[in-house]
ZALUM-514543 format. One record per atom (N, C-alpha, C): chain; atom name; x, y, z. Coordinates in steps of 0.001 Angstrom, whole numbers. Atoms other than C-alpha are relative to their C-alpha. Layout:
N
> c / a / xx / yy / zz
> A / CA / X / Y / Z;
...
END
This chain:
191
> c / a / xx / yy / zz
> A / N / -653 / -776 / -1021;
> A / CA / 1701 / 7403 / -25096;
> A / C / 1478 / 83 / -360;
> A / N / -1425 / -169 / 263;
> A / CA / 5170 / 8848 / -25673;
> A / C / 696 / 453 / 1267;
> A / N / -792 / -337 / -1172;
> A / CA / 7910 / 9283 / -23127;
> A / C / 1164 / 883 / -433;
> A / N / -1108 / -870 / 375;
> A / CA / 10521 / 12044 / -23126;
> A / C / 1326 / -747 / 99;
> A / N / -1338 / 577 / -68;
> A / CA / 14104 / 11054 / -23852;
> A / C / 797 / 794 / 1018;
> A / N / -746 / -660 / -1056;
> A / CA / 16265 / 11817 / -20844;
> A / C / 1439 / -480 / -34;
> A / N / -1414 / 376 / 28;
> A / CA / 20055 / 11895 / -20922;
> A / C / 734 / 431 / 1262;
> A / N / -637 / -472 / -1230;
> A / CA / 20805 / 13603 / -17589;
> A / C / 27 / -1147 / 1014;
> A / N / -134 / 1168 / -866;
> A / CA / 22167 / 10766 / -15396;
> A / C / -511 / 270 / 1409;
> A / N / 509 / -315 / -1331;
> A / CA / 21364 / 12560 / -12115;
> A / C / -1525 / -41 / 23;
> A / N / 1455 / 3 / 85;
> A / CA / 17770 / 13054 / -13225;
> A / C / -517 / -1446 / -48;
> A / N / 416 / 1396 / 111;
> A / CA / 17498 / 9366 / -14199;
> A / C / 95 / -709 / 1352;
> A / N / -166 / 631 / -1306;
> A / CA / 18846 / 8271 / -10819;
> A / C / -1062 / 471 / 984;
> A / N / 1043 / -521 / -880;
> A / CA / 16389 / 10548 / -9004;
> A / C / -1360 / -612 / -330;
> A / N / 1261 / 614 / 417;
> A / CA / 13483 / 9179 / -11037;
> A / C / -36 / -1449 / 457;
> A / N / -56 / 1397 / -429;
> A / CA / 14622 / 5603 / -10331;
> A / C / -231 / -111 / 1501;
> A / N / 170 / 27 / -1453;
> A / CA / 14860 / 6312 / -6592;
> A / C / -1448 / 292 / 377;
> A / N / 1401 / -342 / -291;
> A / CA / 11403 / 7907 / -6601;
> A / C / -918 / -1161 / -342;
> A / N / 823 / 1141 / 386;
> A / CA / 9920 / 4922 / -8449;
> A / C / 150 / -1146 / 996;
> A / N / -203 / 1050 / -993;
> A / CA / 11510 / 2485 / -5996;
> A / C / -723 / 333 / 1301;
> A / N / 686 / -412 / -1227;
> A / CA / 10152 / 4496 / -3066;
> A / C / -1510 / -148 / -170;
> A / N / 1429 / 119 / 264;
> A / CA / 6700 / 4635 / -4664;
> A / C / -409 / -1472 / -26;
> A / N / 293 / 1424 / 66;
> A / CA / 6850 / 884 / -5322;
> A / C / -90 / -605 / 1398;
> A / N / 48 / 517 / -1366;
> A / CA / 7662 / 122 / -1666;
> A / C / -1247 / 500 / 717;
> A / N / 1203 / -560 / -632;
> A / CA / 4885 / 2448 / -510;
> A / C / -1244 / -689 / -546;
> A / N / 1145 / 667 / 620;
> A / CA / 2473 / 841 / -2982;
> A / C / -143 / -1410 / 559;
> A / N / 42 / 1351 / -540;
> A / CA / 3414 / -2627 / -1727;
> A / C / -564 / -1 / 1418;
> A / N / 537 / -84 / -1362;
> A / CA / 2757 / -1599 / 1872;
> A / C / -1489 / 301 / -17;
> A / N / 1413 / -342 / 131;
> A / CA / -566 / -55 / 844;
> A / C / -802 / -1224 / -435;
> A / N / 694 / 1202 / 469;
> A / CA / -1562 / -3204 / -1066;
> A / C / -94 / -1050 / 1098;
> A / N / 14 / 976 / -1089;
> A / CA / -591 / -5396 / 1901;
> A / C / -1049 / 375 / 1037;
> A / N / 972 / -443 / -1002;
> A / CA / -2683 / -3298 / 4290;
> A / C / -1436 / -86 / -501;
> A / N / 1343 / 154 / 577;
> A / CA / -5641 / -3536 / 1918;
> A / C / -354 / -1472 / -237;
> A / N / 274 / 1423 / 177;
> A / CA / -5354 / -7340 / 1859;
> A / C / 84 / -453 / -1441;
> A / N / -107 / 326 / 1424;
> A / CA / -4282 / -7500 / -1810;
> A / C / 1216 / -858 / -346;
> A / N / -1205 / 783 / 272;
> A / CA / -1039 / -9513 / -1449;
> A / C / -179 / -1430 / 483;
> A / N / 249 / 1417 / -258;
> A / CA / -1099 / -13308 / -1575;
> A / C / 1242 / -832 / -301;
> A / N / -1070 / 949 / 269;
> A / CA / 1183 / -16316 / -1643;
> A / C / -580 / -1409 / -29;
> A / N / 364 / 1414 / 62;
> A / CA / 760 / -19959 / -2633;
> A / C / 1257 / -771 / -405;
> A / N / -1189 / 771 / 333;
> A / CA / 3400 / -22655 / -2788;
> A / C / -159 / -1464 / 347;
> A / N / 10 / 1428 / -298;
> A / CA / 4250 / -26307 / -2533;
> A / C / 1438 / -514 / 44;
> A / N / -1268 / 698 / -79;
> A / CA / 7201 / -28467 / -1515;
> A / C / -150 / -1320 / -740;
> A / N / -10 / 1243 / 767;
> A / CA / 7904 / -31241 / -4019;
> A / C / 1229 / -786 / 455;
> A / N / -1104 / 787 / -549;
> A / CA / 10015 / -33969 / -2393;
> A / C / 287 / -1221 / -864;
> A / N / -410 / 1214 / 700;
> A / CA / 12007 / -36738 / -4071;
> A / C / -374 / -27 / -1464;
> A / N / 336 / -68 / 1429;
> A / CA / 11400 / -35565 / -7647;
> A / C / 1093 / -721 / -793;
> A / N / -954 / 790 / 772;
> A / CA / 13068 / -37986 / -10084;
> A / C / 784 / 878 / -978;
> A / N / -831 / -704 / 969;
> A / CA / 15921 / -36822 / -12301;
> A / C / -715 / 48 / -1353;
> A / N / 657 / -179 / 1294;
> A / CA / 14511 / -35428 / -15556;
> A / C / -1480 / 327 / 90;
> A / N / 1430 / -294 / -176;
> A / CA / 11006 / -34929 / -14114;
> A / C / -203 / 1492 / 271;
> A / N / 354 / -1402 / -219;
> A / CA / 9266 / -31559 / -13975;
> A / C / -1208 / 100 / 922;
> A / N / 1131 / -316 / -867;
> A / CA / 6915 / -30087 / -11387;
> A / C / -266 / 1493 / -128;
> A / N / 292 / -1420 / 123;
> A / CA / 5138 / -26762 / -11331;
> A / C / -1289 / 412 / 669;
> A / N / 1220 / -599 / -532;
> A / CA / 2419 / -24458 / -10153;
> A / C / -662 / 804 / -1117;
> A / N / 790 / -742 / 979;
> A / CA / -300 / -23180 / -12464;
> A / C / -746 / 1112 / 727;
> A / N / 647 / -1181 / -577;
> A / CA / -1466 / -19659 / -11595;
> A / C / -982 / 526 / -1039;
> A / N / 1022 / -465 / 934;
> A / CA / -4738 / -18468 / -13166;
> A / C / -818 / 1143 / 593;
> A / N / 906 / -1080 / -372;
> A / CA / -6778 / -15278 / -13041;
> A / C / -1288 / -225 / -798;
> A / N / 1252 / 278 / 713;
> A / CA / -10423 / -16092 / -13875;
> A / C / -430 / 1177 / -886;
> A / N / 476 / -1034 / 915;
> A / CA / -12006 / -14191 / -16762;
> A / C / -952 / 970 / 689;
> A / N / 962 / -846 / -719;
> A / CA / -14598 / -12827 / -14320;
> A / C / 649 / 917 / 1036;
> A / N / -692 / -806 / -1020;
> A / CA / -11951 / -11253 / -12048;
> A / C / -15 / 1477 / -391;
> A / N / -12 / -1441 / 239;
> A / CA / -11964 / -7493 / -11674;
> A / C / 1324 / 607 / 449;
> A / N / -1320 / -486 / -379;
> A / CA / -8234 / -7179 / -11033;
> A / C / 1069 / -641 / -874;
> A / N / -1195 / 540 / 623;
> A / CA / -4814 / -7717 / -12539;
> A / C / 839 / -592 / 1124;
> A / N / -917 / 556 / -994;
> A / CA / -2186 / -9810 / -10748;
> A / C / 1435 / 234 / -468;
> A / N / -1424 / -172 / 245;
> A / CA / 1508 / -8914 / -10563;
> A / C / 683 / -1159 / 716;
> A / N / -422 / 1290 / -513;
> A / CA / 3161 / -12328 / -10094;
> A / C / 1522 / -146 / 8;
> A / N / -1409 / 355 / -155;
> A / CA / 6636 / -13237 / -8786;
> A / C / 71 / -1461 / 417;
> A / N / -159 / 1392 / -413;
> A / CA / 8002 / -16732 / -8213;
> A / C / 1373 / -210 / 622;
> A / N / -1253 / 301 / -697;
> A / CA / 10703 / -18236 / -6002;
> A / C / 171 / -1516 / 82;
> A / N / -348 / 1411 / -54;
> A / CA / 12458 / -21604 / -6114;
> A / C / 1064 / -207 / 1073;
> A / N / -1011 / 430 / -967;
> A / CA / 14334 / -23203 / -3187;
> A / C / 238 / -1477 / -285;
> A / N / -266 / 1332 / 531;
> A / CA / 16111 / -26380 / -4238;
> A / C / 1152 / -716 / 707;
> A / N / -1193 / 796 / -231;
> A / CA / 18463 / -29217 / -3478;
> A / C / 386 / -528 / -1376;
> A / N / -426 / 485 / 1308;
> A / CA / 20553 / -30350 / -6448;
> A / C / -2 / 1092 / -1045;
> A / N / -33 / -924 / 1146;
> A / CA / 20432 / -28733 / -9902;
> A / C / -1346 / -43 / -728;
> A / N / 1307 / -112 / 643;
> A / CA / 17230 / -27494 / -11537;
> A / C / 27 / 1051 / -1098;
> A / N / 292 / -1035 / 990;
> A / CA / 16152 / -25627 / -14668;
> A / C / -1390 / 526 / 342;
> A / N / 1288 / -590 / -367;
> A / CA / 13331 / -23199 / -13879;
> A / C / -412 / 1030 / -1043;
> A / N / 484 / -996 / 946;
> A / CA / 11140 / -20985 / -16026;
> A / C / -1490 / 275 / 201;
> A / N / 1412 / -348 / 64;
> A / CA / 7791 / -19306 / -16567;
> A / C / -492 / -308 / -1408;
> A / N / 642 / 232 / 1285;
> A / CA / 5413 / -20306 / -19352;
> A / C / -1385 / 626 / 95;
> A / N / 1313 / -644 / -93;
> A / CA / 2464 / -18009 / -19967;
> A / C / -941 / -517 / -1085;
> A / N / 1064 / 355 / 947;
> A / CA / -816 / -18678 / -21774;
> A / C / -21 / -1487 / -346;
> A / N / 48 / 1447 / 235;
> A / CA / -739 / -22459 / -21336;
> A / C / -1443 / -468 / -111;
> A / N / 1294 / 672 / 25;
> A / CA / -3656 / -24783 / -22034;
> A / C / -1 / -1012 / 1133;
> A / N / 115 / 972 / -1090;
> A / CA / -4775 / -26704 / -18958;
> A / C / -734 / -1220 / -537;
> A / N / 568 / 1237 / 528;
> A / CA / -5325 / -30273 / -20143;
> A / C / -752 / -780 / 1074;
> A / N / 722 / 609 / -1120;
> A / CA / -6315 / -31602 / -16718;
> A / C / 365 / 744 / 1277;
> A / N / -175 / -758 / -1244;
> A / CA / -6737 / -30050 / -13287;
> A / C / 946 / -722 / 950;
> A / N / -873 / 537 / -1034;
> A / CA / -4317 / -30515 / -10435;
> A / C / -645 / 167 / 1369;
> A / N / 448 / -181 / -1378;
> A / CA / -4572 / -30006 / -6679;
> A / C / 56 / 1476 / 354;
> A / N / 62 / -1425 / -354;
> A / CA / -5701 / -26563 / -5535;
> A / C / 872 / 294 / 1210;
> A / N / -790 / -491 / -1124;
> A / CA / -3442 / -24588 / -3221;
> A / C / -751 / 1185 / 585;
> A / N / 693 / -1106 / -664;
> A / CA / -5165 / -22357 / -685;
> A / C / 982 / 1171 / 151;
> A / N / -915 / -1151 / -120;
> A / CA / -3583 / -18879 / -1015;
> A / C / 4 / 568 / 1420;
> A / N / -124 / -732 / -1255;
> A / CA / -2325 / -17078 / 2067;
> A / C / -40 / 1483 / -315;
> A / N / 54 / -1447 / 142;
> A / CA / -3182 / -13400 / 2404;
> A / C / 1038 / 601 / 939;
> A / N / -1049 / -596 / -833;
> A / CA / -281 / -11288 / 3664;
> A / C / -576 / 704 / 1232;
> A / N / 672 / -657 / -1121;
> A / CA / -2765 / -9452 / 5912;
> A / C / -536 / -1035 / 996;
> A / N / 384 / 1172 / -780;
> A / CA / -3635 / -12903 / 7341;
> A / C / -1509 / -105 / 208;
> A / N / 1405 / 137 / -381;
> A / CA / -7189 / -12110 / 8444;
> A / C / -966 / 611 / -1001;
> A / N / 887 / -750 / 876;
> A / CA / -8565 / -10371 / 5392;
> A / C / 122 / -435 / -1448;
> A / N / 68 / 90 / 1448;
> A / CA / -9647 / -11029 / 1851;
> A / C / 322 / -1326 / -630;
> A / N / -223 / 1178 / 821;
> A / CA / -9941 / -13908 / -545;
> A / C / 575 / 438 / -1331;
> A / N / -622 / -292 / 1288;
> A / CA / -7866 / -13987 / -3702;
> A / C / -987 / -256 / -1134;
> A / N / 740 / 280 / 1228;
> A / CA / -9472 / -13731 / -7122;
> A / C / 685 / -1115 / -774;
> A / N / -792 / 973 / 751;
> A / CA / -6667 / -15825 / -8605;
> A / C / 0 / -1358 / 690;
> A / N / -129 / 1352 / -533;
> A / CA / -6191 / -19559 / -8161;
> A / C / 1394 / -537 / -321;
> A / N / -1268 / 677 / 233;
> A / CA / -3080 / -21726 / -7898;
> A / C / -200 / -1485 / 248;
> A / N / 89 / 1446 / -170;
> A / CA / -2663 / -25478 / -8247;
> A / C / 1303 / -651 / -443;
> A / N / -1150 / 780 / 443;
> A / CA / 75 / -28077 / -8564;
> A / C / -503 / -1324 / -546;
> A / N / 379 / 1288 / 578;
> A / CA / -8 / -31306 / -10531;
> A / C / -911 / 99 / -1205;
> A / N / 826 / -162 / 1198;
> A / CA / -2025 / -29834 / -13399;
> A / C / 806 / -441 / -1218;
> A / N / -631 / 343 / 1272;
> A / CA / -1266 / -31156 / -16872;
> A / C / -237 / 1176 / -943;
> A / N / 113 / -1160 / 883;
> A / CA / -522 / -28254 / -19237;
> A / C / 741 / -258 / -1298;
> A / N / -698 / 93 / 1285;
> A / CA / 556 / -27832 / -22842;
> A / C / 26 / 1379 / -644;
> A / N / -95 / -1246 / 752;
> A / CA / 1566 / -25064 / -25224;
> A / C / 538 / 1138 / 833;
> A / N / -407 / -1187 / -728;
> A / CA / 2156 / -21537 / -24062;
> A / C / 1256 / 645 / -561;
> A / N / -1169 / -781 / 395;
> A / CA / 4902 / -18967 / -24446;
> A / C / 1077 / -169 / 1060;
> A / N / -1063 / 279 / -951;
> A / CA / 8118 / -20090 / -22796;
> A / C / 919 / 1205 / 170;
> A / N / -992 / -1019 / -333;
> A / CA / 10292 / -17517 / -21044;
> A / C / 1339 / -716 / 121;
> A / N / -1318 / 635 / -49;
> A / CA / 14036 / -18132 / -20860;
> A / C / 169 / -838 / 1260;
> A / N / -271 / 897 / -1132;
> A / CA / 15147 / -20995 / -18640;
> A / C / 1183 / 539 / 788;
> A / N / -1089 / -376 / -900;
> A / CA / 17373 / -20307 / -15650;
> A / C / 465 / -1265 / 700;
> A / N / -524 / 1136 / -742;
> A / CA / 19619 / -22728 / -13788;
> A / C / 250 / 431 / 1439;
> A / N / -246 / -265 / -1413;
> A / CA / 19803 / -22926 / -10013;
> A / C / 557 / -1276 / 623;
> A / N / -617 / 1135 / -665;
> A / CA / 21984 / -25180 / -7862;
> A / C / 1056 / -666 / -864;
> A / N / -1000 / 754 / 760;
> A / CA / 24462 / -27810 / -9076;
> A / C / -238 / -1491 / 190;
> A / N / 173 / 1453 / -66;
> A / CA / 24531 / -31539 / -9771;
> A / C / 804 / -615 / 1136;
> A / N / -795 / 523 / -1116;
> A / CA / 27062 / -31921 / -6933;
> A / C / -792 / 2 / 1304;
> A / N / 866 / 45 / -1174;
> A / CA / 24148 / -31534 / -4516;
> A / C / -170 / 1330 / 705;
> A / N / 133 / -1325 / -620;
> A / CA / 24630 / -27892 / -3605;
> A / C / -1337 / 596 / -404;
> A / N / 1304 / -585 / 271;
> A / CA / 21211 / -26283 / -3313;
> A / C / 100 / 1488 / -253;
> A / N / 14 / -1438 / 204;
> A / CA / 20159 / -22714 / -3791;
> A / C / -1407 / 538 / -48;
> A / N / 1274 / -705 / 124;
> A / CA / 17399 / -20174 / -4180;
> A / C / 65 / 884 / -1228;
> A / N / 70 / -895 / 1139;
> A / CA / 16269 / -18202 / -7189;
> A / C / -1388 / 612 / -52;
> A / N / 1267 / -700 / 175;
> A / CA / 13561 / -15577 / -7570;
> A / C / -111 / 479 / -1427;
> A / N / 289 / -589 / 1307;
> A / CA / 12000 / -14680 / -10888;
> A / C / -923 / 1170 / 277;
> A / N / 757 / -1165 / -438;
> A / CA / 10921 / -11182 / -9945;
> A / C / 695 / 1265 / -472;
> A / N / -604 / -1238 / 475;
> A / CA / 11517 / -7535 / -10839;
> A / C / 1132 / 487 / 883;
> A / N / -1070 / -444 / -894;
> A / CA / 13862 / -7140 / -7874;
> A / C / 1314 / -693 / -315;
> A / N / -1211 / 731 / 347;
> A / CA / 16387 / -9475 / -9496;
> A / C / 258 / 121 / -1490;
> A / N / -318 / -10 / 1427;
> A / CA / 18132 / -9803 / -12826;
> A / C / -497 / -1266 / -682;
> A / N / 422 / 1290 / 536;
> A / CA / 16449 / -13186 / -13345;
> A / C / -1362 / 19 / -663;
> A / N / 1278 / -59 / 687;
> A / CA / 13228 / -11960 / -14828;
> A / C / -951 / 945 / 679;
> A / N / 952 / -973 / -532;
> A / CA / 10382 / -9592 / -14366;
> A / C / -1240 / -691 / 523;
> A / N / 1307 / 491 / -423;
> A / CA / 7065 / -9996 / -12674;
> A / C / -858 / -190 / -1247;
> A / N / 943 / 218 / 1089;
> A / CA / 4383 / -11359 / -14950;
> A / C / -1285 / 705 / 384;
> A / N / 1270 / -679 / -245;
> A / CA / 1264 / -9217 / -15228;
> A / C / -1097 / -841 / -633;
> A / N / 1060 / 894 / 456;
> A / CA / -1756 / -11480 / -15480;
> A / C / -1322 / 755 / 18;
> A / N / 1308 / -644 / 122;
> A / CA / -5018 / -10023 / -16735;
> A / C / -1094 / -1062 / 175;
> A / N / 1097 / 971 / -91;
> A / CA / -8448 / -11627 / -16245;
> A / C / -22 / -915 / -1224;
> A / N / 36 / 986 / 1068;
> A / CA / -8630 / -14833 / -18278;
> A / C / 1374 / -526 / -407;
> A / N / -1355 / 431 / 360;
> A / CA / -4837 / -15340 / -18400;
> A / C / 590 / -907 / 1085;
> A / N / -669 / 876 / -960;
> A / CA / -2439 / -17769 / -16698;
> A / C / 1504 / -6 / -234;
> A / N / -1432 / 249 / 135;
> A / CA / 1220 / -18580 / -16090;
> A / C / 309 / -1290 / 756;
> A / N / -441 / 1239 / -613;
> A / CA / 2826 / -21923 / -15321;
> A / C / 1454 / 192 / 410;
> A / N / -1350 / -151 / -537;
> A / CA / 5916 / -21767 / -13089;
> A / C / 527 / -1418 / 204;
> A / N / -411 / 1399 / 63;
> A / CA / 7909 / -24950 / -13685;
> A / C / 1485 / -168 / 332;
> A / N / -1380 / 355 / -327;
> A / CA / 11096 / -26622 / -12417;
> A / C / 260 / -1425 / -483;
> A / N / -403 / 1318 / 497;
> A / CA / 12905 / -29556 / -14065;
> A / C / 1262 / -450 / 733;
> A / N / -1134 / 539 / -742;
> A / CA / 15249 / -31734 / -11990;
> A / C / 1097 / -477 / -962;
> A / N / -1169 / 425 / 776;
> A / CA / 18733 / -32140 / -13548;
> A / C / 1151 / -303 / 949;
> A / N / -954 / 241 / -1077;
> A / CA / 20540 / -33385 / -10430;
> A / C / 715 / -1340 / -91;
> A / N / -533 / 1366 / 100;
> A / CA / 21471 / -36899 / -11631;
> A / C / -470 / -862 / 1165;
> A / N / 598 / 760 / -1102;
> A / CA / 19213 / -38264 / -8877;
> A / C / -1211 / 740 / 531;
> A / N / 1171 / -635 / -599;
> A / CA / 16131 / -37475 / -6813;
> A / C / 408 / 1278 / 731;
> A / N / -280 / -1266 / -680;
> A / CA / 15951 / -33933 / -5424;
> A / C / -1320 / 660 / 382;
> A / N / 1175 / -729 / -488;
> A / CA / 13553 / -31537 / -3678;
> A / C / -4 / 1415 / -547;
> A / N / 157 / -1406 / 392;
> A / CA / 12185 / -28184 / -4781;
> A / C / -1250 / 558 / 668;
> A / N / 1144 / -737 / -511;
> A / CA / 9897 / -25663 / -3141;
> A / C / -263 / 1138 / -977;
> A / N / 381 / -1076 / 920;
> A / CA / 8023 / -23346 / -5504;
> A / C / -1038 / 863 / 704;
> A / N / 933 / -962 / -571;
> A / CA / 6331 / -20233 / -4161;
> A / C / -377 / 1022 / -1058;
> A / N / 503 / -1032 / 896;
> A / CA / 4174 / -17867 / -6182;
> A / C / -608 / 1091 / 879;
> A / N / 496 / -1151 / -756;
> A / CA / 3589 / -14425 / -4674;
> A / C / -614 / 979 / -992;
> A / N / 630 / -951 / 913;
> A / CA / 1233 / -11888 / -6193;
> A / C / -758 / 1078 / 743;
> A / N / 823 / -1121 / -445;
> A / CA / -523 / -8589 / -5729;
> A / C / -1152 / 141 / -981;
> A / N / 1170 / -223 / 853;
> A / CA / -4054 / -8138 / -7046;
> A / C / -361 / 1477 / 52;
> A / N / 310 / -1420 / 107;
> A / CA / -4701 / -4613 / -8258;
> A / C / -1301 / 157 / -774;
> A / N / 1279 / -171 / 687;
> A / CA / -8278 / -3649 / -9121;
> A / C / 167 / 718 / -1343;
> A / N / -55 / -602 / 1330;
> A / CA / -8835 / -2754 / -12771;
> A / C / -265 / 1509 / 93;
> A / N / 289 / -1439 / -145;
> A / CA / -10262 / 607 / -11624;
> A / C / 1246 / 778 / 391;
> A / N / -1255 / -667 / -374;
> A / CA / -6882 / 1467 / -10014;
> A / C / 919 / 154 / -1215;
> A / N / -860 / -41 / 1181;
> A / CA / -5073 / 647 / -13257;
> A / C / -533 / 1001 / -1013;
> A / N / 588 / -973 / 921;
> A / CA / -7517 / 2683 / -15342;
> A / C / 339 / 1421 / 424;
> A / N / -378 / -1334 / -506;
> A / CA / -6754 / 5698 / -13100;
> A / C / 1438 / 344 / -359;
> A / N / -1406 / -239 / 292;
> A / CA / -3025 / 5284 / -13765;
> A / C / 240 / 368 / -1466;
> A / N / -248 / -223 / 1433;
> A / CA / -3332 / 5314 / -17570;
> A / C / -841 / 1111 / -600;
> A / N / 819 / -1105 / 521;
> A / CA / -5863 / 8123 / -17897;
> A / C / 777 / 1290 / -53;
END
C-alpha cells in the first residue's frame, strides 16, 4: 500500500482533525459494543531496585486484536517501560478485567501480575516521579508523547513493568486499558 505525499499544511491539519474525530467516535462505538476493558493492580511498599508488572496476553485462539495503553501512578521515582513478546516462565495472579460497558462482554485477553517473564523486545524506558518523594502519573499511550499503543495480535503479549528507584520503599499502580477489535473489522479496513 502506498500513501500520497502531502505538503499542504492546511490539508494535513484537516486530515489530522478528521482522524482524531473518527478515533473518538470509534472509541465511543467500541465502548457501547462492550469492547473496552481495563485491568490493574496497586503494588504497595515495593523495595528500592525491585520491579513489578502486569503481563497482558491475547490467546492464539482469540478472534480479535487488542489496542493496549498503560498508565502508572506512583510515589517516589520509577523507571517504566513496555516489553513485548516475552516468555512467561511462571504464571502470576490473574486480574479480572473490567468492561467499560460494565454489564456486557468478557474479554478475550488476559492480564496477570506477579508472573515471571524473560526475554522480549524492550521499548524505551521512561522516568516518572523523583527520588525526593514527589509522585506522578505517566501514560504510555498514543494520546501522549510517551509512547504509542501496542497492537497485540492473537498469540502475542506485552509486559508493562515498573522499577522502583526511589532510594526506599514506594508504591505504584499500574493500569492496562485496551480495546478488542474483531479481526473481521480490521480485514474490512485493509481491503
